[in-house]
TORKOL-4160 file (C-alpha; in steps of 0.2 Angstrom, whole numbers, padded with zeros to 4 digits, m for minus):
202
<pt num="1" X="0422" Y="0451" Z="0470"/>
<pt num="2" X="0430" Y="0438" Z="0460"/>
<pt num="3" X="0430" Y="0421" Z="0467"/>
<pt num="4" X="0447" Y="0418" Z="0477"/>
<pt num="5" X="0459" Y="0407" Z="0466"/>
<pt num="6" X="0475" Y="0409" Z="0477"/>
<pt num="7" X="0480" Y="0414" Z="0495"/>
<pt num="8" X="0494" Y="0421" Z="0502"/>
<pt num="9" X="0497" Y="0417" Z="0521"/>
<pt num="10" X="0507" Y="0427" Z="0532"/>
<pt num="11" X="0512" Y="0419" Z="0548"/>
<pt num="12" X="0514" Y="0428" Z="0566"/>
<pt num="13" X="0528" Y="0430" Z="0578"/>
<pt num="14" X="0540" Y="0416" Z="0582"/>
<pt num="15" X="0531" Y="0404" Z="0569"/>
<pt num="16" X="0533" Y="0398" Z="0551"/>
<pt num="17" X="0523" Y="0396" Z="0536"/>
<pt num="18" X="0517" Y="0379" Z="0541"/>
<pt num="19" X="0509" Y="0388" Z="0559"/>
<pt num="20" X="0496" Y="0395" Z="0546"/>
<pt num="21" X="0491" Y="0379" Z="0537"/>
<pt num="22" X="0478" Y="0372" Z="0549"/>
<pt num="23" X="0467" Y="0388" Z="0543"/>
<pt num="24" X="0466" Y="0383" Z="0526"/>
<pt num="25" X="0454" Y="0368" Z="0528"/>
<pt num="26" X="0441" Y="0379" Z="0540"/>
<pt num="27" X="0442" Y="0393" Z="0526"/>
<pt num="28" X="0438" Y="0382" Z="0513"/>
<pt num="29" X="0455" Y="0387" Z="0503"/>
<pt num="30" X="0462" Y="0368" Z="0503"/>
<pt num="31" X="0468" Y="0365" Z="0485"/>
<pt num="32" X="0471" Y="0383" Z="0479"/>
<pt num="33" X="0487" Y="0389" Z="0474"/>
<pt num="34" X="0497" Y="0395" Z="0489"/>
<pt num="35" X="0511" Y="0405" Z="0494"/>
<pt num="36" X="0517" Y="0407" Z="0512"/>
<pt num="37" X="0532" Y="0417" Z="0514"/>
<pt num="38" X="0544" Y="0415" Z="0530"/>
<pt num="39" X="0550" Y="0428" Z="0541"/>
<pt num="40" X="0569" Y="0427" Z="0545"/>
<pt num="41" X="0571" Y="0420" Z="0562"/>
<pt num="42" X="0553" Y="0417" Z="0563"/>
<pt num="43" X="0547" Y="0435" Z="0566"/>
<pt num="44" X="0543" Y="0450" Z="0553"/>
<pt num="45" X="0550" Y="0463" Z="0567"/>
<pt num="46" X="0557" Y="0460" Z="0583"/>
<pt num="47" X="0546" Y="0471" Z="0594"/>
<pt num="48" X="0527" Y="0477" Z="0596"/>
<pt num="49" X="0521" Y="0482" Z="0580"/>
<pt num="50" X="0515" Y="0498" Z="0590"/>
<pt num="51" X="0534" Y="0503" Z="0592"/>
<pt num="52" X="0540" Y="0520" Z="0585"/>
<pt num="53" X="0543" Y="0520" Z="0566"/>
<pt num="54" X="0562" Y="0522" Z="0569"/>
<pt num="55" X="0561" Y="0503" Z="0575"/>
<pt num="56" X="0548" Y="0499" Z="0563"/>
<pt num="57" X="0552" Y="0506" Z="0546"/>
<pt num="58" X="0565" Y="0495" Z="0540"/>
<pt num="59" X="0558" Y="0478" Z="0545"/>
<pt num="60" X="0541" Y="0484" Z="0539"/>
<pt num="61" X="0550" Y="0487" Z="0521"/>
<pt num="62" X="0558" Y="0470" Z="0520"/>
<pt num="63" X="0540" Y="0462" Z="0526"/>
<pt num="64" X="0531" Y="0472" Z="0513"/>
<pt num="65" X="0544" Y="0465" Z="0499"/>
<pt num="66" X="0540" Y="0448" Z="0505"/>
<pt num="67" X="0522" Y="0450" Z="0504"/>
<pt num="68" X="0522" Y="0457" Z="0487"/>
<pt num="69" X="0534" Y="0444" Z="0479"/>
<pt num="70" X="0522" Y="0430" Z="0486"/>
<pt num="71" X="0508" Y="0440" Z="0479"/>
<pt num="72" X="0517" Y="0441" Z="0461"/>
<pt num="73" X="0521" Y="0422" Z="0463"/>
<pt num="74" X="0503" Y="0417" Z="0462"/>
<pt num="75" X="0503" Y="0421" Z="0446"/>
<pt num="76" X="0484" Y="0427" Z="0443"/>
<pt num="77" X="0475" Y="0443" Z="0443"/>
<pt num="78" X="0476" Y="0452" Z="0460"/>
<pt num="79" X="0456" Y="0452" Z="0461"/>
<pt num="80" X="0457" Y="0433" Z="0463"/>
<pt num="81" X="0471" Y="0434" Z="0476"/>
<pt num="82" X="0468" Y="0435" Z="0495"/>
<pt num="83" X="0480" Y="0438" Z="0510"/>
<pt num="84" X="0477" Y="0430" Z="0525"/>
<pt num="85" X="0486" Y="0434" Z="0541"/>
<pt num="86" X="0486" Y="0430" Z="0560"/>
<pt num="87" X="0494" Y="0441" Z="0573"/>
<pt num="88" X="0510" Y="0450" Z="0569"/>
<pt num="89" X="0506" Y="0443" Z="0551"/>
<pt num="90" X="0489" Y="0451" Z="0551"/>
<pt num="91" X="0497" Y="0468" Z="0555"/>
<pt num="92" X="0509" Y="0464" Z="0538"/>
<pt num="93" X="0494" Y="0460" Z="0530"/>
<pt num="94" X="0485" Y="0475" Z="0534"/>
<pt num="95" X="0499" Y="0485" Z="0532"/>
<pt num="96" X="0502" Y="0479" Z="0513"/>
<pt num="97" X="0484" Y="0481" Z="0509"/>
<pt num="98" X="0485" Y="0500" Z="0514"/>
<pt num="99" X="0502" Y="0502" Z="0505"/>
<pt num="100" X="0501" Y="0490" Z="0490"/>
<pt num="101" X="0485" Y="0481" Z="0491"/>
<pt num="102" X="0476" Y="0489" Z="0476"/>
<pt num="103" X="0465" Y="0477" Z="0467"/>
<pt num="104" X="0466" Y="0463" Z="0478"/>
<pt num="105" X="0452" Y="0452" Z="0480"/>
<pt num="106" X="0451" Y="0450" Z="0499"/>
<pt num="107" X="0463" Y="0454" Z="0515"/>
<pt num="108" X="0459" Y="0445" Z="0531"/>
<pt num="109" X="0467" Y="0451" Z="0548"/>
<pt num="110" X="0465" Y="0438" Z="0561"/>
<pt num="111" X="0470" Y="0448" Z="0577"/>
<pt num="112" X="0478" Y="0463" Z="0569"/>
<pt num="113" X="0479" Y="0481" Z="0567"/>
<pt num="114" X="0489" Y="0494" Z="0555"/>
<pt num="115" X="0507" Y="0498" Z="0559"/>
<pt num="116" X="0504" Y="0517" Z="0553"/>
<pt num="117" X="0515" Y="0527" Z="0542"/>
<pt num="118" X="0524" Y="0539" Z="0556"/>
<pt num="119" X="0522" Y="0542" Z="0574"/>
<pt num="120" X="0508" Y="0554" Z="0580"/>
<pt num="121" X="0504" Y="0557" Z="0598"/>
<pt num="122" X="0508" Y="0555" Z="0616"/>
<pt num="123" X="0508" Y="0538" Z="0624"/>
<pt num="124" X="0491" Y="0532" Z="0627"/>
<pt num="125" X="0486" Y="0519" Z="0639"/>
<pt num="126" X="0472" Y="0512" Z="0625"/>
<pt num="127" X="0488" Y="0508" Z="0615"/>
<pt num="128" X="0497" Y="0499" Z="0630"/>
<pt num="129" X="0507" Y="0513" Z="0634"/>
<pt num="130" X="0513" Y="0517" Z="0615"/>
<pt num="131" X="0511" Y="0533" Z="0605"/>
<pt num="132" X="0498" Y="0535" Z="0592"/>
<pt num="133" X="0502" Y="0533" Z="0574"/>
<pt num="134" X="0496" Y="0543" Z="0559"/>
<pt num="135" X="0490" Y="0533" Z="0545"/>
<pt num="136" X="0494" Y="0544" Z="0529"/>
<pt num="137" X="0490" Y="0532" Z="0514"/>
<pt num="138" X="0489" Y="0535" Z="0496"/>
<pt num="139" X="0479" Y="0521" Z="0488"/>
<pt num="140" X="0463" Y="0515" Z="0481"/>
<pt num="141" X="0455" Y="0499" Z="0489"/>
<pt num="142" X="0440" Y="0500" Z="0480"/>
<pt num="143" X="0431" Y="0483" Z="0476"/>
<pt num="144" X="0442" Y="0476" Z="0489"/>
<pt num="145" X="0434" Y="0467" Z="0505"/>
<pt num="146" X="0445" Y="0467" Z="0521"/>
<pt num="147" X="0440" Y="0459" Z="0538"/>
<pt num="148" X="0449" Y="0464" Z="0554"/>
<pt num="149" X="0445" Y="0453" Z="0571"/>
<pt num="150" X="0450" Y="0457" Z="0588"/>
<pt num="151" X="0446" Y="0452" Z="0605"/>
<pt num="152" X="0441" Y="0466" Z="0616"/>
<pt num="153" X="0456" Y="0461" Z="0628"/>
<pt num="154" X="0469" Y="0456" Z="0617"/>
<pt num="155" X="0486" Y="0455" Z="0626"/>
<pt num="156" X="0496" Y="0460" Z="0609"/>
<pt num="157" X="0482" Y="0471" Z="0599"/>
<pt num="158" X="0474" Y="0486" Z="0607"/>
<pt num="159" X="0455" Y="0485" Z="0600"/>
<pt num="160" X="0457" Y="0504" Z="0598"/>
<pt num="161" X="0471" Y="0501" Z="0585"/>
<pt num="162" X="0459" Y="0488" Z="0576"/>
<pt num="163" X="0446" Y="0500" Z="0576"/>
<pt num="164" X="0458" Y="0514" Z="0568"/>
<pt num="165" X="0463" Y="0502" Z="0557"/>
<pt num="166" X="0446" Y="0497" Z="0550"/>
<pt num="167" X="0441" Y="0515" Z="0548"/>
<pt num="168" X="0456" Y="0519" Z="0540"/>
<pt num="169" X="0455" Y="0504" Z="0527"/>
<pt num="170" X="0437" Y="0509" Z="0523"/>
<pt num="171" X="0442" Y="0527" Z="0520"/>
<pt num="172" X="0453" Y="0520" Z="0506"/>
<pt num="173" X="0439" Y="0512" Z="0499"/>
<pt num="174" X="0438" Y="0495" Z="0506"/>
<pt num="175" X="0424" Y="0486" Z="0510"/>
<pt num="176" X="0430" Y="0484" Z="0528"/>
<pt num="177" X="0421" Y="0475" Z="0542"/>
<pt num="178" X="0429" Y="0473" Z="0560"/>
<pt num="179" X="0423" Y="0458" Z="0570"/>
<pt num="180" X="0426" Y="0463" Z="0590"/>
<pt num="181" X="0426" Y="0447" Z="0601"/>
<pt num="182" X="0421" Y="0449" Z="0618"/>
<pt num="183" X="0433" Y="0445" Z="0633"/>
<pt num="184" X="0452" Y="0441" Z="0632"/>
<pt num="185" X="0459" Y="0431" Z="0618"/>
<pt num="186" X="0472" Y="0431" Z="0603"/>
<pt num="187" X="0466" Y="0417" Z="0591"/>
<pt num="188" X="0455" Y="0416" Z="0577"/>
<pt num="189" X="0437" Y="0414" Z="0583"/>
<pt num="190" X="0422" Y="0404" Z="0574"/>
<pt num="191" X="0412" Y="0418" Z="0571"/>
<pt num="192" X="0429" Y="0427" Z="0562"/>
<pt num="193" X="0430" Y="0411" Z="0552"/>
<pt num="194" X="0412" Y="0411" Z="0545"/>
<pt num="195" X="0415" Y="0430" Z="0541"/>
<pt num="196" X="0430" Y="0427" Z="0532"/>
<pt num="197" X="0423" Y="0413" Z="0521"/>
<pt num="198" X="0410" Y="0425" Z="0516"/>
<pt num="199" X="0422" Y="0436" Z="0511"/>
<pt num="200" X="0433" Y="0424" Z="0501"/>
<pt num="201" X="0418" Y="0416" Z="0494"/>
<pt num="202" X="0421" Y="0399" Z="0499"/>
C-alpha cells in the first residue's frame, strides 16, 4: 500500500466533523490534507444501521454521495487516501468501501459494521432483534487494507455484524482485519489505534 497522503473523517451519530479531530494525533495524521463531511442534523440516518432497508436506502445513498465528494476533494490518487469513521460514521465508511471503495489505500471503521444491500432473515437476538441483511456487493477491493474494531458487548454494533463485515470485505479482495475488544464499550481502543497506524503507515 502507498503511504497515506490524505484522510476523510466520517463522524458518528449526533456529532460533527470536529468530533473526529482528536483522532488525528493518535493516528499520526496531523498535517495531512483532510476532508470531513457533515451529516445533515448531525446524523447520517435517523435509526439503527440494523433497520430494514426501506428505512436505510435513502439516507445511505445521501451519505455515500457525501463520502464520494470528500474523497474526490482530497485531490490525490485514491491509493493515497484513507477513510476513517467512528460508530455510525464507521458503518457509512465500511458501506462506502464495499460499494464504491475500489482503489482506496485504507479504510478504518472504529465500532462499526456494514449496513448491507437488502433484508435477509428473521429477527436475530445476536443482531439485537433486527433481521439479517444480504451483502450483495460487486466491487474489487484488491490492494485496500481494512480495519474494523468492535467490543464483544457493544450497545450499538452487534459483534456478529462486525464479524460478517470483515468476512464480506475479505471476499471482495480487501486485506481486512477485525479486532474484537473484550467486554463492553463503544469507542476506539489503544490496540485498535496501534493497528490502524500500522495500516496507515504512520
